[in-house]
All heavy atoms as an XYZ file, in Angstrom:
759
protein
N      -3.938      7.007    -20.685
C      -4.499      6.182    -19.631
C      -5.637      6.948    -18.960
O      -5.473      8.090    -18.579
C      -3.392      5.841    -18.636
C      -3.841      4.978    -17.506
S      -2.424      4.614    -16.453
C      -2.792      2.982    -16.004
N      -6.783      6.337    -18.777
C      -7.918      7.008    -18.164
C      -8.034      6.605    -16.701
O      -7.692      5.488    -16.324
C      -9.222      6.652    -18.892
O      -9.414      5.248    -18.792
C      -9.176      7.078    -20.342
N      -8.519      7.543    -15.907
C      -8.737      7.262    -14.499
C     -10.083      6.573    -14.353
O     -11.102      7.092    -14.774
C      -8.716      8.561    -13.684
C      -7.366      9.241    -13.675
S      -6.075      8.225    -12.947
C      -6.548      8.263    -11.241
N     -10.090      5.411    -13.765
C     -11.314      4.647    -13.613
C     -11.969      4.952    -12.274
O     -13.170      4.970    -12.158
C     -11.030      3.136    -13.751
C     -12.274      2.324    -13.520
C     -10.438      2.845    -15.114
N     -11.187      5.194    -11.253
C     -11.724      5.449     -9.928
C     -10.767      4.956     -8.872
O      -9.631      4.588     -9.160
N     -11.233      4.933     -7.658
C     -10.425      4.513     -6.522
C     -11.150      3.412     -5.773
O     -12.343      3.522     -5.501
C     -10.188      5.712     -5.577
O      -9.550      6.748     -6.312
C      -9.315      5.318     -4.407
N     -10.429      2.369     -5.456
C     -10.984      1.276     -4.664
C     -10.894      1.675     -3.195
O      -9.815      2.012     -2.710
C     -10.192     -0.012     -4.916
C     -10.678     -1.251     -4.190
C     -12.045     -1.674     -4.726
C      -9.683     -2.381     -4.363
N     -12.015      1.655     -2.496
C     -12.058      2.087     -1.106
C     -12.312      0.906     -0.173
O     -12.619     -0.207     -0.619
C     -13.183      3.117     -0.897
O     -14.435      2.469     -1.145
C     -13.023      4.314     -1.825
N     -12.215      1.179      1.129
C     -12.537      0.162      2.133
C     -13.972     -0.321      1.952
O     -14.252     -1.513      2.071
C     -12.394      0.739      3.542
C     -11.004      1.053      3.946
C     -11.002      1.755      5.283
N      -9.665      2.209      5.594
C      -9.121      2.176      6.780
N      -9.814      1.743      7.803
N      -7.900      2.594      6.977
N     -14.865      0.610      1.697
C     -16.274      0.249      1.505
C     -16.436     -0.660      0.288
O     -17.240     -1.611      0.326
C     -17.112      1.509      1.341
N     -15.674     -0.401     -0.775
C     -15.728     -1.260     -1.964
C     -15.250     -2.672     -1.632
O     -15.842     -3.659     -2.082
C     -14.864     -0.690     -3.085
C     -15.362      0.642     -3.601
O     -16.574      0.923     -3.498
O     -14.516      1.418     -4.106
N     -14.177     -2.766     -0.853
C     -13.666     -4.081     -0.464
C     -14.677     -4.821      0.393
O     -14.919     -6.018      0.197
C     -12.346     -3.933      0.303
C     -11.152     -3.449     -0.506
C      -9.974     -3.154      0.408
C     -10.772     -4.465     -1.561
N     -15.294     -4.121      1.340
C     -16.301     -4.743      2.200
C     -17.499     -5.194      1.379
O     -18.045     -6.284      1.599
C     -16.725     -3.775      3.294
N     -17.913     -4.381      0.418
C     -19.058     -4.737     -0.432
C     -18.732     -5.966     -1.282
O     -19.576     -6.863     -1.443
C     -19.446     -3.553     -1.323
C     -20.642     -3.800     -2.202
C     -21.928     -4.098     -1.444
O     -22.085     -3.627     -0.299
O     -22.787     -4.820     -2.009
N     -17.523     -6.039     -1.818
C     -17.113     -7.202     -2.609
C     -17.097     -8.460     -1.741
O     -17.536     -9.527     -2.178
C     -15.743     -6.960     -3.229
N     -16.610     -8.328     -0.515
C     -16.591     -9.462      0.409
C     -18.020     -9.904      0.719
O     -18.322    -11.100      0.739
C     -15.859     -9.059      1.689
C     -15.484    -10.140      2.670
C     -14.604    -11.188      2.001
C     -14.760     -9.545      3.861
N     -18.898     -8.954      0.915
C     -20.321     -9.245      1.169
C     -20.931    -10.010     -0.009
O     -21.612    -11.028      0.188
C     -21.080     -7.934      1.411
C     -22.561     -8.061      1.341
N     -23.309     -8.709      2.289
C     -23.437     -7.629      0.405
C     -24.578     -8.664      1.945
N     -24.678     -8.010      0.807
N     -20.682     -9.537     -1.233
C     -21.246    -10.171     -2.432
C     -20.654    -11.555     -2.680
O     -21.379    -12.503     -2.972
C     -20.971     -9.296     -3.662
C     -22.005     -8.276     -3.967
C     -21.842     -7.702     -5.381
N     -20.472     -7.641     -5.865
C     -19.635     -6.618     -5.681
N     -20.025     -5.554     -5.012
N     -18.414     -6.638     -6.166
N     -19.333    -11.660     -2.606
C     -18.659    -12.901     -2.992
C     -18.771    -14.007     -1.942
O     -18.886    -15.174     -2.290
C     -17.176    -12.627     -3.277
C     -16.926    -11.679     -4.425
C     -17.344    -12.248     -5.766
O     -17.187    -13.460     -5.979
O     -17.844    -11.476     -6.597
N     -18.682    -13.631     -0.665
C     -18.658    -14.642      0.396
C     -20.030    -14.817      1.037
O     -20.350    -15.880      1.545
C     -17.598    -14.269      1.465
C     -17.543    -15.295      2.575
C     -16.224    -14.138      0.811
N     -20.825    -13.749      1.016
C     -22.162    -13.850      1.577
C     -22.251    -13.444      3.037
O     -23.261    -13.697      3.689
N     -21.198    -12.828      3.561
C     -21.252    -12.342      4.938
C     -22.125    -11.097      5.001
O     -22.381    -10.455      3.983
C     -19.847    -11.979      5.426
C     -18.843    -13.114      5.535
C     -17.466    -12.567      5.873
C     -19.284    -14.107      6.593
N     -22.556    -10.752      6.197
C     -23.323     -9.512      6.347
C     -22.405     -8.333      6.028
O     -21.183     -8.445      6.086
C     -23.864     -9.385      7.767
O     -22.810     -9.112      8.668
N     -23.015     -7.201      5.713
C     -22.219     -6.009      5.407
C     -21.385     -5.592      6.619
O     -20.239     -5.181      6.480
C     -23.121     -4.870      4.959
C     -23.580     -5.017      3.537
C     -24.309     -3.762      3.032
N     -24.462     -3.807      1.600
C     -25.435     -4.421      0.960
N     -26.350     -5.081      1.645
N     -25.492     -4.399     -0.342
N     -21.954     -5.706      7.811
C     -21.230     -5.332      9.034
C     -20.027     -6.244      9.256
O     -18.930     -5.774      9.563
C     -22.162     -5.377     10.238
N     -20.230     -7.553      9.096
C     -19.125     -8.498      9.271
C     -18.053     -8.292      8.203
O     -16.858     -8.375      8.487
C     -19.627     -9.942      9.226
C     -20.395    -10.327     10.473
O     -20.285     -9.609     11.495
O     -21.119    -11.345     10.431
N     -18.470     -8.020      6.984
C     -17.520     -7.771      5.898
C     -16.678     -6.545      6.204
O     -15.454     -6.562      6.026
C     -18.262     -7.573      4.576
O     -18.960     -8.729      4.218
N     -17.309     -5.479      6.687
C     -16.583     -4.255      7.033
C     -15.602     -4.519      8.177
O     -14.467     -4.033      8.156
C     -17.556     -3.149      7.410
N     -16.020     -5.320      9.169
C     -15.136     -5.646     10.295
C     -13.909     -6.422      9.830
O     -12.803     -6.190     10.294
C     -15.889     -6.459     11.354
C     -16.839     -5.649     12.188
C     -17.558     -6.545     13.190
C     -18.662     -5.785     13.906
N     -19.432     -6.672     14.790
N     -14.110     -7.355      8.913
C     -12.988     -8.161      8.408
C     -11.996     -7.281      7.649
O     -10.784     -7.392      7.843
C     -13.504     -9.321      7.530
C     -14.192    -10.361      8.408
C     -12.371     -9.948      6.722
C     -14.905    -11.452      7.651
N     -12.508     -6.410      6.782
C     -11.622     -5.500      6.043
C     -10.838     -4.631      7.014
O      -9.619     -4.477      6.896
C     -12.428     -4.641      5.043
C     -11.581     -3.523      4.472
C     -12.983     -5.511      3.932
N     -11.519     -4.070      8.015
C     -10.846     -3.227      9.015
C      -9.791     -4.014      9.783
O      -8.700     -3.515     10.047
C     -11.859     -2.617      9.988
C     -12.721     -1.556      9.389
C     -11.942     -0.374      8.846
O     -10.951      0.046      9.472
O     -12.314      0.134      7.778
N     -10.093     -5.263     10.135
C      -9.142     -6.082     10.893
C      -7.901     -6.403     10.060
O      -6.781     -6.350     10.559
C      -9.805     -7.377     11.372
C      -8.933     -8.194     12.297
C      -8.610     -7.468     13.582
O      -9.496     -6.943     14.241
N      -7.349     -7.413     13.945
N      -8.095     -6.709      8.794
C      -6.955     -6.995      7.918
C      -6.066     -5.768      7.790
O      -4.838     -5.856      7.926
C      -7.438     -7.473      6.530
C      -8.050     -8.870      6.636
C      -6.298     -7.468      5.512
C      -8.789     -9.316      5.399
N      -6.678     -4.610      7.540
C      -5.884     -3.381      7.409
C      -5.186     -3.034      8.728
O      -4.033     -2.592      8.725
C      -6.770     -2.239      6.936
C      -7.339     -2.403      5.520
C      -8.325     -1.294      5.214
C      -6.226     -2.460      4.491
N      -5.871     -3.246      9.837
C      -5.271     -2.982     11.145
C      -4.060     -3.890     11.364
O      -3.002     -3.435     11.808
C      -6.307     -3.185     12.241
C      -5.767     -3.127     13.632
N      -4.819     -2.218     14.040
C      -6.036     -3.857     14.730
C      -4.528     -2.404     15.308
N      -5.241     -3.399     15.749
N      -4.203     -5.176     11.057
C      -3.097     -6.115     11.228
C      -1.911     -5.755     10.326
O      -0.757     -5.872     10.740
C      -3.550     -7.545     10.950
C      -4.496     -8.077     12.023
O      -4.623     -7.439     13.092
O      -5.124     -9.134     11.786
N      -2.198     -5.314      9.105
C      -1.119     -4.899      8.207
C      -0.395     -3.682      8.778
O       0.849     -3.648      8.805
C      -1.675     -4.583      6.818
C      -2.115     -5.799      6.040
S      -2.925     -5.400      4.480
C      -1.609     -4.612      3.591
N      -1.144     -2.694      9.233
C      -0.541     -1.485      9.818
C       0.268     -1.821     11.060
O       1.362     -1.285     11.261
C      -1.614     -0.462     10.160
S      -2.376      0.287      8.724
N      -0.267     -2.702     11.879
C       0.439     -3.109     13.108
C       1.768     -3.772     12.765
O       2.798     -3.474     13.370
C      -0.455     -4.059     13.914
C       0.058     -4.385     15.278
C       0.055     -3.184     16.192
O      -0.807     -2.320     16.094
N       1.023     -3.106     17.069
N       1.757     -4.675     11.799
C       2.984     -5.365     11.403
C       4.009     -4.369     10.855
O       5.188     -4.415     11.210
C       2.674     -6.440     10.362
N       3.564     -3.465     10.005
C       4.479     -2.476      9.430
C       5.029     -1.539     10.498
O       6.210     -1.179     10.474
C       3.784     -1.688      8.322
C       3.487     -2.489      7.055
C       2.491     -1.745      6.179
C       4.767     -2.797      6.302
N       4.204     -1.157     11.461
C       4.669     -0.234     12.500
C       5.691     -0.877     13.421
O       6.482     -0.173     14.052
C       3.493      0.309     13.309
O       2.911     -0.713     14.082
N       5.709     -2.217     13.499
C       6.716     -2.898     14.317
C       7.936     -3.309     13.499
O       8.811     -4.005     14.000
C       6.121     -4.142     15.005
O       5.650     -5.051     14.015
C       5.000     -3.762     15.946
N       7.977     -2.895     12.226
C       9.148     -3.152     11.400
C       9.069     -4.399     10.543
O      10.038     -4.742      9.862
N       7.942     -5.096     10.552
C       7.786     -6.289      9.724
C       7.386     -5.898      8.309
O       6.709     -4.895      8.113
C       6.697     -7.201     10.283
C       6.971     -7.776     11.641
C       5.808     -8.628     12.117
O       5.514     -9.651     11.449
O       5.192     -8.257     13.120
N       7.784     -6.700      7.340
C       7.303     -6.537      5.974
C       5.994     -7.309      5.845
O       5.745     -8.259      6.586
C       8.319     -7.065      4.968
C       9.585     -6.242      4.976
O       9.567     -5.059      5.281
N      10.700     -6.869      4.655
N       5.149     -6.914      4.905
C       3.876     -7.590      4.678
C       3.876     -8.121      3.257
O       3.994     -7.353      2.304
C       2.684     -6.621      4.894
C       1.376     -7.298      4.532
C       2.658     -6.115      6.328
N       3.760     -9.449      3.130
C       3.749    -10.083      1.813
C       2.399    -10.746      1.591
O       1.953    -11.546      2.412
C       4.848    -11.137      1.719
C       4.891    -11.821      0.376
C       6.037    -12.796      0.279
C       6.071    -13.416     -1.095
N       7.217    -14.299     -1.268
N       1.755    -10.382      0.489
C       0.490    -10.987      0.109
C       0.748    -11.730     -1.197
O       0.951    -11.109     -2.244
C      -0.618     -9.923     -0.049
C      -0.781     -9.148      1.261
C      -1.924    -10.572     -0.483
C      -1.695     -7.955      1.159
N       0.763    -13.042     -1.108
C       1.104    -13.878     -2.248
C       0.198    -13.572     -3.427
O      -1.017    -13.466     -3.293
C       0.974    -15.349     -1.847
O       1.354    -16.182     -2.908
N       0.794    -13.403     -4.604
C       0.039    -13.118     -5.811
C      -0.327    -11.653     -5.957
O      -0.906    -11.255     -6.961
N      -0.017    -10.835     -4.957
C      -0.340     -9.405     -4.999
C       0.923     -8.574     -4.931
O       1.223     -7.825     -5.855
C      -1.297     -9.047     -3.858
C      -1.731     -7.616     -3.865
C      -2.646     -7.155     -4.800
C      -1.232     -6.725     -2.937
C      -3.050     -5.836     -4.812
C      -1.634     -5.406     -2.937
C      -2.539     -4.954     -3.878
N       1.666     -8.702     -3.837
C       2.899     -7.946     -3.710
C       3.385     -7.888     -2.280
O       2.822     -8.520     -1.388
N       4.442     -7.102     -2.066
C       5.076     -6.991     -0.765
C       5.232     -5.527     -0.378
O       5.698     -4.716     -1.179
C       6.469     -7.662     -0.785
O       6.333     -9.001     -1.254
C       7.099     -7.681      0.585
N       4.824     -5.215      0.848
C       5.046     -3.897      1.425
C       6.321     -3.994      2.248
O       6.422     -4.842      3.141
C       3.879     -3.490      2.320
C       2.589     -3.320      1.580
C       1.711     -4.376      1.411
C       2.247     -2.094      1.039
C       0.517     -4.221      0.725
C       1.058     -1.916      0.352
C       0.189     -2.988      0.192
N       7.303     -3.154      1.937
C       8.614     -3.221      2.573
C       8.953     -1.877      3.198
O       8.777     -0.830      2.568
C       9.705     -3.594      1.538
C      11.070     -3.648      2.170
C       9.377     -4.909      0.862
N       9.455     -1.918      4.440
C       9.943     -0.715      5.093
C      11.427     -0.565      4.790
O      12.185     -1.530      4.874
C       9.753     -0.814      6.606
C       8.337     -0.626      7.095
C       8.258     -0.965      8.576
C       7.879      0.797      6.871
N      11.831      0.644      4.427
C      13.243      0.921      4.169
C      13.663      2.128      4.978
O      12.915      3.096      5.107
C      13.472      1.248      2.689
C      13.361      0.082      1.776
C      13.760      0.444      0.377
N      14.090      1.859      0.241
C      14.629      2.420     -0.815
N      14.873      1.694     -1.858
N      14.886      3.700     -0.864
N      14.868      2.057      5.519
C      15.435      3.198      6.222
C      16.309      3.964      5.249
O      17.214      3.392      4.638
C      16.269      2.739      7.427
C      15.405      2.166      8.533
O      14.350      2.764      8.808
O      15.768      1.131      9.103
N      16.014      5.246      5.090
C      16.813      6.096      4.210
C      17.703      6.961      5.082
O      17.248      7.532      6.070
C      15.905      6.968      3.341
C      15.056      6.145      2.373
C      14.235      7.020      1.494
C      15.023      7.281      0.224
N      14.233      8.021     -0.778
N      18.937      7.054      4.703
C      19.891      7.839      5.464
C      19.756      9.328      5.201
O      19.035      9.767      4.301
N      20.465     10.108      6.006
C      20.470     11.553      5.815
C      21.172     11.875      4.500
O      22.128     11.209      4.105
C      21.204     12.238      6.966
C      21.163     13.743      6.880
C      21.752     14.415      8.111
O      22.137     13.714      9.039
O      21.819     15.646      8.105
N      20.682     12.902      3.822
C      21.314     13.318      2.573
C      21.124     14.814      2.393
O      20.360     15.451      3.123
C      20.743     12.550      1.383
C      19.265     12.801      1.127
C      18.738     11.889      0.020
N      17.316     12.057     -0.174
C      16.763     12.903     -1.027
N      17.526     13.694     -1.772
N      15.457     12.994     -1.145
N      21.809     15.349      1.416
C      21.700     16.772      1.137
C      20.795     16.957     -0.080
O      20.996     16.342     -1.112
C      23.100     17.383      0.861
C      22.967     18.842      0.487
C      23.986     17.224      2.077
N      19.776     17.807      0.094
C      18.879     18.131     -0.996
C      19.105     19.569     -1.412
O      19.906     20.291     -0.823
N      18.406     19.988     -2.432
C      18.579     21.346     -2.930
C      17.213     21.970     -3.187
O      16.352     21.361     -3.806
C      19.392     21.309     -4.219
C      19.832     22.661     -4.719
C      20.676     22.529     -5.971
N      21.777     21.602     -5.864
C      22.987     21.896     -5.369
N      23.218     23.102     -4.912
N      23.939     21.004     -5.333
N      17.015     23.193     -2.688
C      15.789     23.931     -2.956
C      15.785     24.276     -4.444
O      16.683     24.954     -4.928
C      15.755     25.204     -2.098
C      14.490     25.989     -2.296
O      13.933     26.050     -3.384
N      14.034     26.625     -1.217
N      14.780     23.818     -5.197
C      14.794     24.048     -6.650
C      14.681     25.518     -7.042
O      15.172     25.909     -8.093
C      13.606     23.254     -7.173
C      12.793     22.904     -5.989
C      13.652     23.014     -4.780
N      14.066     26.345     -6.208
C      13.923     27.761     -6.547
C      15.197     28.547     -6.281
O      15.629     29.351     -7.102
C      12.776     28.388     -5.749
C      11.411     28.045     -6.274
C      10.347     28.862     -5.569
C       8.991     28.568     -6.162
N       7.939     29.350     -5.516
N      15.790     28.304     -5.103
C      16.942     29.122     -4.703
C      18.278     28.441     -4.946
O      19.307     29.102     -4.981
C      16.851     29.486     -3.215
O      16.903     28.277     -2.436
C      15.564     30.234     -2.919
N      18.267     27.118     -5.053
C      19.524     26.396     -5.224
C      20.267     26.166     -3.922
O      21.349     25.598     -3.912
N      19.686     26.582     -2.802
C      20.326     26.431     -1.495
C      20.276     24.970     -1.070
O      19.230     24.317     -1.166
C      19.623     27.323     -0.444
C      20.187     27.082      0.940
C      19.725     28.774     -0.832
N      21.405     24.444     -0.598
C      21.450     23.069     -0.121
C      20.794     22.975      1.251
O      21.006     23.836      2.103
C      22.890     22.571     -0.053
C      23.506     22.368     -1.415
C      24.890     21.743     -1.340
O      25.432     21.601     -0.229
O      25.412     21.388     -2.404
N      20.013     21.912      1.439
C      19.285     21.708      2.682
C      19.469     20.253      3.099
O      19.303     19.349      2.277
C      17.772     21.987      2.480
C      16.996     21.761      3.753
C      17.545     23.375      1.935
N      19.810     20.012      4.380
C      19.924     18.607      4.816
C      18.545     17.970      4.939
O      17.604     18.587      5.434
C      20.601     18.713      6.180
C      20.299     20.086      6.663
C      20.163     20.938      5.435
N      18.424     16.730      4.459
C      17.186     15.968      4.573
C      17.420     14.893      5.618
O      18.350     14.091      5.497
C      16.776     15.357      3.221
C      16.538     16.470      2.199
C      15.543     14.478      3.372
C      16.271     15.974      0.800
N      16.609     14.901      6.664
C      16.790     14.004      7.813
C      16.571     12.543      7.409
O      15.824     12.248      6.469
C      15.809     14.387      8.913
N      17.205     11.638      8.136
C      16.958     10.219      7.878
C      15.507      9.885      8.210
O      14.901     10.497      9.096
C      17.919      9.499      8.816
C      18.344     10.485      9.820
C      18.138     11.836      9.229
N      14.953      8.942      7.473
C      13.558      8.590      7.696
C      13.298      7.161      7.239
O      14.101      6.563      6.538
C      12.635      9.555      6.970
C      12.805      9.540      5.469
C      12.123     10.740      4.827
N      12.123     10.673      3.399
C      13.127     10.999      2.620
N      14.259     11.410      3.145
N      13.030     10.917      1.309
N      12.159      6.668      7.633
C      11.714      5.331      7.230
C      10.608      5.522      6.204
O       9.687      6.309      6.407
C      11.187      4.577      8.439
C      10.705      3.180      8.117
C      10.384      2.427      9.351
N      11.633      1.855      9.827
C      11.747      1.110     10.909
N      10.720      0.887     11.656
N      12.916      0.608     11.248
N      10.698      4.796      5.095
C       9.695      4.909      4.036
C       9.088      3.539      3.746
O       9.721      2.509      3.943
C      10.278      5.509      2.728
C      10.733      6.935      2.950
C      11.408      4.654      2.196
N       7.859      3.555      3.286
C       7.152      2.339      2.919
C       7.143      2.230      1.406
O       6.766      3.177      0.709
C       5.718      2.398      3.452
C       4.812      1.222      3.106
C       5.325     -0.054      3.758
C       3.396      1.516      3.559
N       7.566      1.091      0.892
C       7.536      0.864     -0.547
C       6.683     -0.368     -0.835
O       6.487     -1.217      0.036
C       8.945      0.650     -1.135
O       9.543     -0.498     -0.524
C       9.821      1.863     -0.897
N       6.181     -0.439     -2.045
C       5.389     -1.589     -2.467
C       6.024     -2.163     -3.707
O       6.353     -1.446     -4.648
C       3.947     -1.177     -2.778
C       3.128     -2.312     -3.326
C       2.674     -3.328     -2.503
C       2.829     -2.380     -4.681
C       1.927     -4.379     -3.009
C       2.083     -3.422     -5.199
C       1.639     -4.423     -4.359
N       6.200     -3.467     -3.714
C       6.720     -4.149     -4.892
C       5.672     -5.164     -5.323
O       5.356     -6.109     -4.588
C       8.038     -4.847     -4.564
C       8.620     -5.596     -5.732
C      10.088     -5.897     -5.498
N      10.594     -6.912     -6.386
C      10.862     -6.761     -7.661
N      10.647     -5.593     -8.226
N      11.345     -7.739     -8.388
N       5.124     -4.958     -6.511
C       4.082     -5.845     -7.034
C       4.677     -7.204     -7.371
O       5.821     -7.303     -7.823
C       3.443     -5.231     -8.273
N       3.885     -8.249     -7.175
C       4.330     -9.597     -7.525
C       4.370     -9.728     -9.047
O       3.785     -8.927     -9.782
C       3.371    -10.639     -6.951
O       2.139    -10.604     -7.640
N       5.052    -10.746     -9.506
C       5.137    -10.994    -10.949
C       3.741    -11.209    -11.527
O       3.424    -10.694    -12.599
C       6.023    -12.211    -11.228
C       6.243    -12.472    -12.702
C       6.985    -11.342    -13.402
O       7.869    -10.719    -12.822
N       6.603    -11.057    -14.632
N       2.894    -11.930    -10.808
C       1.533    -12.177    -11.269
C       0.764    -10.861    -11.412
O       0.061    -10.649    -12.405
C       0.794    -13.091    -10.281
C      -0.604    -13.459    -10.705
S      -1.520    -14.384     -9.443
C      -0.460    -15.773     -9.167
N       0.917     -9.966    -10.453
C       0.232     -8.675    -10.516
C       0.751     -7.844    -11.687
O      -0.027     -7.216    -12.403
C       0.427     -7.917     -9.199
C      -0.216     -6.550     -9.185
S      -1.999     -6.581     -9.386
C      -2.481     -7.202     -7.808
N       2.075     -7.839    -11.894
C       2.644     -7.084    -13.017
C       2.120     -7.594    -14.352
O       1.828     -6.811    -15.254
C       4.172     -7.140    -12.977
C       4.730     -6.198    -11.931
C       6.222     -6.117    -12.016
N       6.705     -6.754    -10.789
C       7.726     -7.557    -10.695
N       8.458     -7.841    -11.738
N       8.083     -8.073     -9.539
N       1.995     -8.919    -14.474
C       1.479     -9.494    -15.713
C       0.011     -9.103    -15.927
O      -0.392     -8.780    -17.035
C       1.620    -11.019    -15.683
C       3.060    -11.478    -15.809
C       3.253    -12.958    -15.503
O       2.246    -13.655    -15.179
O       4.408    -13.415    -15.569
N      -0.779     -9.095    -14.852
C      -2.192     -8.707    -14.973
C      -2.324     -7.248    -15.370
O      -3.176     -6.904    -16.187
C      -2.918     -8.920    -13.643
C      -3.264    -10.335    -13.366
C      -4.038    -10.422    -12.075
N      -4.563    -11.753    -11.864
C      -5.259    -12.113    -10.821
N      -5.531    -11.236     -9.871
N      -5.697    -13.344    -10.706
N      -1.490     -6.403    -14.794
C      -1.544     -4.977    -15.119
C      -1.152     -4.747    -16.555
O      -1.773     -3.963    -17.274
C      -0.662     -4.180    -14.142
C      -1.283     -4.205    -12.745
C      -0.480     -2.732    -14.624
C      -0.392     -3.653    -11.660
N      -0.097     -5.447    -17.013
C       0.369     -5.284    -18.391
C      -0.694     -5.770    -19.370
O      -0.893     -5.173    -20.434
C       1.671     -6.043    -18.589
N      -1.402     -6.841    -19.032
C      -2.428     -7.394    -19.923
C      -3.676     -6.511    -19.966
O      -4.439     -6.577    -20.924
C      -2.811     -8.798    -19.459
N      -3.878     -5.686    -18.939
C      -5.091     -4.857    -18.860
C      -4.998     -3.597    -19.717
O      -5.978     -2.883    -19.842
C      -5.353     -4.471    -17.406
N      -3.870     -3.328    -20.307
C      -3.721     -2.106    -21.109
C      -4.562     -2.102    -22.316
O      -4.908     -2.792    -23.054
C      -2.268     -1.904    -21.530
C      -1.412     -1.496    -20.387
C      -0.080     -1.151    -20.918
N       0.900     -1.187    -19.850
C       2.089     -0.679    -19.949
N       2.475     -0.106    -21.035
N       2.923     -0.739    -18.968
């Protein structure tokens, strides 16, 4: 698998500018607002679902015991909240077809 690159905020704003015809400044503001709203929702414990793309889900992981791989010493790992992404079926099919 080859690395093609990374899609950035600027790339999203540029695509919005090209496809919709908004000014570059307005396109950048819209991208920033969408990302801000997603972050705000996630920080308050809401999941974010984008139809046809996927779902960002917050999960609470409990405390567990881990092990230092070098020394073998057991170390407690504190409980924490993690963000996971689950791609939609449509996205999985597109990714599989792109191989």
